N, C-alpha and C positions, 0 to 999 in steps of 0.2 A: 504494500500500500504506500509506503514511504516514497518509493521511487516511481510510482505511477505505473507499475507493471501489471496491475489487475485491471482488466478492461471494465469500465463502469457499467456496461450493459450485460455482463456475464457473471457467472458465479465466482465467488472469491477464489476458487481453485483453478479457474481458467486464466492463466497468465497470457499476456500479449507476448509476441515474439519480438523482443527489442535487440538491436545490434548497435553496439557502441564501438567506434574506432577511436582509440586514445593514442596520441603520438607520444614520443619519448619526452616531450616537454610537458607532459601530463595534461595537455589540453584536448578536449573532445573535438575531434575533427569531423565526425559523422555520427548521426543518430537516425536509425531507421526503425520504425515500429510497424509490425504487421499484426493483424488480428490472429487469435489462436487458430482459427480455421484456415489460415493461409500460410503456405510455406514460404520460406525466404528464397530470394533469387541469388544464388551464389555467383552466377556470372556477373551480376550487377555489383556484388560486393568486391569481387576481384577487379572489375573495371574501376571502381572507385579507389581502391588501394593503389592501382597503377597510376591513376591520375594524381592522387595525393603525393605519391613518391616523386613523380615527375615535376609537379608544380612547386614542390618544396624547394627545389634547387635551381629551377629555371624561371625566367621572367615570362611565364606562359600560363594560359588557362586552357581548359579543355571544354569543348562544346557538348551539348546534350548528345547522347548516344555515341560519344567518342570511344574508340577502341585503341588499345596499345598499338602504336605504329602509324596511326593516322595523323593528319595535319593538326596543328594546335593553333591557338589564338595568341598573338603577341599582346601583352598587357597594354591597355591604353595609356598607362603612365610612362611607358617607354617611348622615347622619341624615335623618329626614323633613323637618325644618325646612330643612336645607341643600338637600335635593332640591327643595323647593318654590321656592327661590330659583334653583337651577341649571336647572330644567326648567319653564319657564313654561307649557308645554303640559300639564303635570300628569303624574301617574304613578298606576299602579294597583298597590296592595299585595296580592299573592296570599298571601304569607307574610312575616314580618318580614325575612327574608333575600332575598326575591324580589319585586322591584318592577319593573314594566314602564313604559317611557316611549317616546313616539314619537322616532324618530331626529331629532336637532336639524338 
């Protein structure tokens, strides 16, 4: 009850299925909660872990449905000059705030 793991519309013995990803810095990076009747999507969990590990060390973000090895988004806070230095494979500017680059 303390951590909100009992679904409010189910019996007290029916826990929800919660997943927490906590980084080495002790910060929660992801919380996913599924109803007790729904299984967890392990492909999605692995995808999120890949994204978290990649974006922790690179100036990148990953779009919805991104998979390991696909193009990533250059952070809007990075200038084009910085992006040229950070991403030697280059980048494609779709909009000033949306630039794609191959995954390093």
